[in-house]
C-alpha positions in Angstrom: -0.1 -0.1 0.0 1.0 3.5 -0.9 0.0 6.8 0.7 -0.1 10.1 -0.7 -0.8 13.5 0.4 -2.3 15.8 -2.0 -1.7 19.1 -2.4 -4.4 22.6 -3.9 -6.8 20.0 -3.7 -10.2 18.5 -1.5 -9.0 15.1 -0.6 -6.4 14.9 2.1 -5.2 11.4 1.0 -4.6 8.9 -1.5 -3.4 5.2 -1.2 -2.8 3.0 -3.8 -1.6 -0.5 -4.5 0.9 -1.2 -8.1 1.4 -5.1 -8.9 4.9 -6.4 -9.9 3.4 -5.8 -13.2 3.2 -1.9 -13.1 -0.4 -2.4 -12.8 -2.6 0.0 -10.7 -4.9 -2.2 -8.3 -7.0 -0.7 -5.1 -6.9 3.5 -6.1 -9.2 5.1 -3.2 -9.4 8.8 -2.2 -9.3 9.9 1.1 -12.1 13.8 1.5 -12.9 15.0 -1.7 -16.2 14.4 -4.2 -16.6 10.8 -2.6 -18.3 10.0 -6.0 -16.2 10.7 -8.5 -13.2 10.1 -7.1 -14.7 6.8 -6.8 -15.1 6.5 -10.3 -11.7 8.1 -10.9 -10.7 4.4 -8.7 -12.3 2.4 -10.5 -11.5 3.9 -14.2 -8.0 2.9 -13.2 -7.9 -0.5 -11.9 -5.3 -2.3 -13.6 -4.2 -0.2 -16.0 -1.0 0.1 -15.9 1.5 3.2 -14.2 2.7 5.0 -17.3 -1.6 5.4 -19.3 -3.0 6.9 -16.3 -0.1 9.4 -15.6 -0.8 10.9 -19.1 -4.5 10.4 -19.3 -4.5 12.1 -15.5 -1.6 14.7 -15.7 -2.7 18.2 -16.5 -6.5 18.1 -15.5 -7.6 21.4 -13.5 -10.3 22.1 -11.0 -12.3 24.7 -11.7 -9.4 27.9 -10.8 -7.0 25.9 -9.6 -3.6 24.8 -11.3 -4.7 20.8 -10.2 -7.3 17.9 -9.5 -7.7 14.8 -8.0 -6.9 12.9 -11.0 -3.7 15.1 -11.4 -2.7 15.1 -7.8 -3.0 10.8 -8.9 -0.8 11.4 -11.2 1.9 13.4 -9.6 1.8 10.7 -6.6 2.1 7.6 -9.4 5.4 9.6 -11.6 6.7 10.3 -6.8 6.1 6.4 -7.1 8.4 6.0 -9.9 11.0 7.5 -8.6 11.6 6.0 -5.4 10.4 2.4 -7.1 
């Protein structure tokens, strides 16, 4: 289990697992828009990290320079750098 503390968004924590083959599993968010964030978790289930980063990076929420999906991408980038 990996934990990331997002910045600039409503969610307070992102939790995710990465399988040995580099695919995402069990993505969940604490705080934020519950239904939307459950949807994001379901959509990225089984997706390769690189694909998720490519699809989610740069998404903005309103006037914020980031979003929960973008913060998930940042979490995955940090995971790649550390592993």
